[in-house]
C-alpha positions as CSV (number, residue, x, y, z in Angstrom):
1,X,3.8,10.1,-15.6
2,X,6.5,10.9,-17.9
3,X,7.6,14.5,-18.3
4,X,7.1,16.4,-21.5
5,X,10.3,16.3,-23.6
6,X,9.8,19.8,-24.9
7,X,10.7,22.0,-21.9
8,X,10.7,21.6,-18.1
9,X,8.5,24.7,-17.8
10,X,6.0,23.6,-20.4
11,X,2.8,21.9,-19.5
12,X,2.6,18.2,-20.6
13,X,0.1,17.7,-23.4
14,X,-2.9,15.4,-22.8
15,X,-1.1,12.4,-24.3
16,X,1.8,12.8,-21.9
17,X,-0.5,12.9,-18.9
18,X,-2.1,9.6,-19.9
19,X,1.2,7.7,-20.1
20,X,2.2,6.2,-16.8
21,X,5.7,4.8,-16.2
22,X,6.3,3.8,-12.6
23,X,10.0,3.7,-13.3
24,X,10.0,7.4,-14.2
25,X,11.0,9.6,-11.3
26,X,8.1,12.1,-11.6
27,X,5.4,9.7,-12.5
28,X,2.2,9.9,-10.4
29,X,1.9,6.1,-10.5
30,X,5.1,5.9,-8.4
31,X,3.5,8.0,-5.6
32,X,0.4,5.8,-5.6
33,X,2.7,2.7,-5.5
34,X,4.6,4.2,-2.5
35,X,1.3,4.6,-0.6
36,X,0.2,1.1,-1.5
37,X,3.5,-0.7,-1.0
38,X,4.5,0.7,2.4
39,X,4.2,-1.7,5.2
40,X,1.1,-0.1,6.6
41,X,-0.6,0.4,3.2
42,X,-0.2,-3.2,2.3
43,X,-1.6,-4.4,5.7
44,X,-4.5,-1.9,5.8
45,X,-5.6,-2.8,2.2
46,X,-5.3,-6.5,3.0
47,X,-7.4,-6.1,6.1
48,X,-10.0,-4.1,4.3
49,X,-10.2,-6.8,1.7
50,X,-11.8,-8.9,4.5
51,X,-14.6,-6.2,4.8
52,X,-15.3,-2.8,6.1
53,X,-13.8,-1.7,9.5
54,X,-14.2,1.1,11.9
55,X,-10.9,2.8,12.7
56,X,-10.1,1.2,16.1
57,X,-11.1,-2.3,14.8
58,X,-8.8,-1.8,11.9
59,X,-6.0,-0.7,14.2
60,X,-6.4,-3.8,16.2
61,X,-6.4,-5.9,13.1
62,X,-3.2,-4.3,11.8
63,X,-1.3,-5.1,14.9
64,X,1.6,-2.7,15.7
65,X,0.4,0.3,13.7
66,X,0.1,3.6,15.7
67,X,-3.0,5.7,15.5
68,X,-1.1,8.4,13.7
69,X,0.4,6.1,11.1
70,X,-2.9,4.4,10.4
71,X,-4.7,7.7,10.0
72,X,-2.0,9.0,7.6
73,X,-2.1,5.7,5.7
74,X,-5.8,5.8,5.3
75,X,-5.8,9.4,4.3
76,X,-3.3,8.7,1.5
77,X,-5.2,5.7,0.3
78,X,-8.4,7.6,0.3
79,X,-6.8,10.4,-1.6
80,X,-5.6,7.9,-4.2
81,X,-9.0,6.4,-4.6
82,X,-8.4,3.1,-3.0
83,X,-10.3,3.5,0.3
84,X,-13.7,5.0,1.0
85,X,-14.3,6.8,4.3
86,X,-18.0,6.6,5.3
87,X,-19.1,8.8,8.2
88,X,-22.3,7.3,9.7
89,X,-24.8,9.8,11.1
90,X,-25.1,8.2,14.5
91,X,-24.5,9.6,18.0
92,X,-21.6,9.5,18.4
93,X,-20.7,9.5,14.7
94,X,-19.1,6.3,13.5
95,X,-16.5,6.3,10.7
96,X,-16.2,3.1,8.6
97,X,-13.5,2.4,6.1
98,X,-13.9,0.1,3.0
99,X,-12.3,-0.4,-0.3
100,X,-13.4,1.2,-3.6
101,X,-13.6,-1.0,-6.6
102,X,-10.0,0.0,-7.5
103,X,-8.9,-0.7,-4.0
104,X,-10.5,-4.1,-4.0
105,X,-8.6,-5.0,-7.2
106,X,-5.3,-3.8,-5.7
107,X,-6.0,-5.6,-2.4
108,X,-6.8,-8.9,-4.1
109,X,-3.3,-8.8,-5.7
110,X,-1.7,-7.9,-2.3
111,X,-3.6,-10.8,-0.5
112,X,-2.2,-13.2,-3.1
113,X,1.3,-11.9,-2.5
114,X,0.8,-12.1,1.3
115,X,-0.4,-15.7,1.1
116,X,2.6,-16.6,-1.1
117,X,5.0,-15.0,1.4
118,X,3.3,-16.7,4.4
119,X,3.4,-20.1,2.6
120,X,7.1,-19.7,1.9
121,X,8.3,-18.4,5.3
122,X,10.1,-21.7,6.0
123,X,12.0,-21.3,2.8
124,X,12.9,-17.7,3.8
125,X,14.1,-18.7,7.2
126,X,16.2,-21.5,5.8
127,X,17.8,-19.1,3.2
128,X,18.5,-16.6,6.0
129,X,20.2,-19.3,8.1
130,X,22.3,-20.4,5.2
131,X,23.2,-16.8,4.4
132,X,24.2,-16.1,8.0
133,X,26.4,-19.2,8.0
134,X,28.1,-18.2,4.8
135,X,28.6,-14.6,6.0
136,X,30.2,-15.9,9.2
137,X,32.5,-18.2,7.2
138,X,33.6,-15.3,5.0
139,X,34.5,-13.2,8.0
140,X,37.0,-15.9,9.2
């Protein structure tokens, strides 16, 4: 969101609250993007795009994430309206995570990005090797 141009202490009017600009420092959309675009946010959303997961199954799917980081990531994504946490009334209780409609739209875009990156990893590795050779030559 952009800040009201009138005064830093003044409340933004309704029109200002509706204008999102991710490039503006104080915009709420930037915080949502931070939660989505972090390494664990991207991977959790992409995994949930495959279907609902219980916590430990999701942690296994997102290889390398700690329990604490996954928990924090899911809480942030739930707070932003991307993830739904469903506590099932069983003994013991089971918690299942799934995407909201908004989360599904975001995850679909992320999956496209992940597929592009995976398909071009050879190009990336070749670019890295060329860069490293050039950097070594510049040091001589």
